N, C-alpha and C positions, 0 to 999 in steps of 0.2 A: 713532087713536093714543090710548092711555090715558096718563094723567098719572102721574107718580111719586107714591108715598105719602110722607108726612112721613119715615118711617123710611128710605126709599130716598133722599130728598133729603139727609137727614143723612149717610148713608153716602157719597153722592157728594161732598158738601162735605168730609167728613173725608178722603176719599181724595185729592181734588183739592189740598187744602192740606197733605197729609202731608209732613212734613219741614220745613214752613215754621214759623218762629218769629216772635213779636211783637218789638217793640223792646226788651223786657226779657228776651228769650231764652226765653220760655215757648212751649209748643206753640200754634200759631195756632188750633187747633180749640177751645181753651179760650175764646177770644174769641167764636168763632162760637156755641158752646153758651151762653155768657152772654147774647149778644144774642138768640138764639132764646128763651131762658127769660125774658128781659126783655120780649119781645114777648108771650109767652104770659101772663105775670103781669099785663100791662097790658090783657088782654082781646083780644089780637090773634087774627085768623082763622087758619085752617090755611094759607091763601095767604100771609099776612104772615109766619107762622113759617117757611114754606118759603123765602121771600125773605130772611129773616134769616139762615138757614143759608148762603144763596148770595150775600149782599150784597157780598162782596169778591171773588168768584170771577172776574168779568170784569175788574174794575179791577186785580187782582193778576196777571192773565194765567195763571191756573191752569186755565182751560178754553180750548179752541181758539177762535181768532177765528171769529165767526159762530155759535158754539155756541148762544147764547141764542135765536136766531131759530128753530132747529129743536128745541130742548130739549123733552122731554116734560113740559111745565109748562102750567098754565092761562095764558091770555092776561093775566090780571090779575097773576099771579105774575111773569111775564116783564116786565110794565110796572113792577112794583115793583123788581125787580132792576135794570132799566135806569135807573130813577130814582135808585137808590142808587149807581150807578156814576159816579164822578167822572172826567171826561174829562181826558186829558193837557193841561196848561196852562189848564184851566178855572178861572176865578176863583170864589171861594167864593160870591159873590152870585148868580152864574148857576146854580150847583149848588143853592143854597137855593131859587131860583125854581122849578126843575124839581121839587124835592122837594115844595114847597107845592102844585104843580099836579097832583101824582099822588095820587089818593085812596088813603089808607092808608100812604103812604110816611113821613109824619112820625112815626108810632108806631115804625116800625123805626129811623129815625134817632135818635129819642129814646133808645131802648134802646141803640143803638150808642154814642152820646155818653156816656150814663150809665156804661157799662162802660169806655170809653176814658178818661174823666175821673175814674174811681174813685181816690181818694187813695192807697189801698194799691197800686194798679197803677202810678200815677205815681211813687210813692216808690221803685220799683225802677229808675228811669231816672236817667241822669246829670243834673246840675242844668240844663245848657243845654237838653237835650231836654225835660225836665220843664217848664221855663219856656215854651218855644216851644209845646208842645202844650197847656198850660194856657190860654195866650192864644188859641190856635186854637179850642179847645172852647168857651171863653167867647164868642168871636165867633160861632161856630155857634149856640150857645144864643140869643144875642141876635137873630140873623137869623131864626131859626125860632120865636121866641117861647117857648122852653123856660124853665122856672124855673131860677134859679141855686140849686143845692143848698147853697151856703154862706151863703145869707141866710135 
């Protein structure tokens, strides 16, 4: 089985998330593209960029159950996507432990948190959601050792 190219992964992710919007009502593919670009600009590998495109596909249920096991991706890309997938009911500390244990996953999560916590993006949200997410992203940065962009 040959693995998908980055262009094919991007097309798959865009199609899987078609019609999905983020909390501010923007097309979800904008977030995926921003995370993939964040990974690329941080020196990420092709496998990390592919995982960035797919980082929410399993968690959001936009691919069928079991898809990742047979997906035409490298084993490392699959491991990265799996690490990025937060399980139902999983506490943040357990999720952070899995991310730290998976080589290359922290770079993807750093790009994800950077985009999610972007002040311009957060400004589009209602105050209660903005406050909740700001605290969540601050805690994630603390658990994973990411710098606080406000300091």
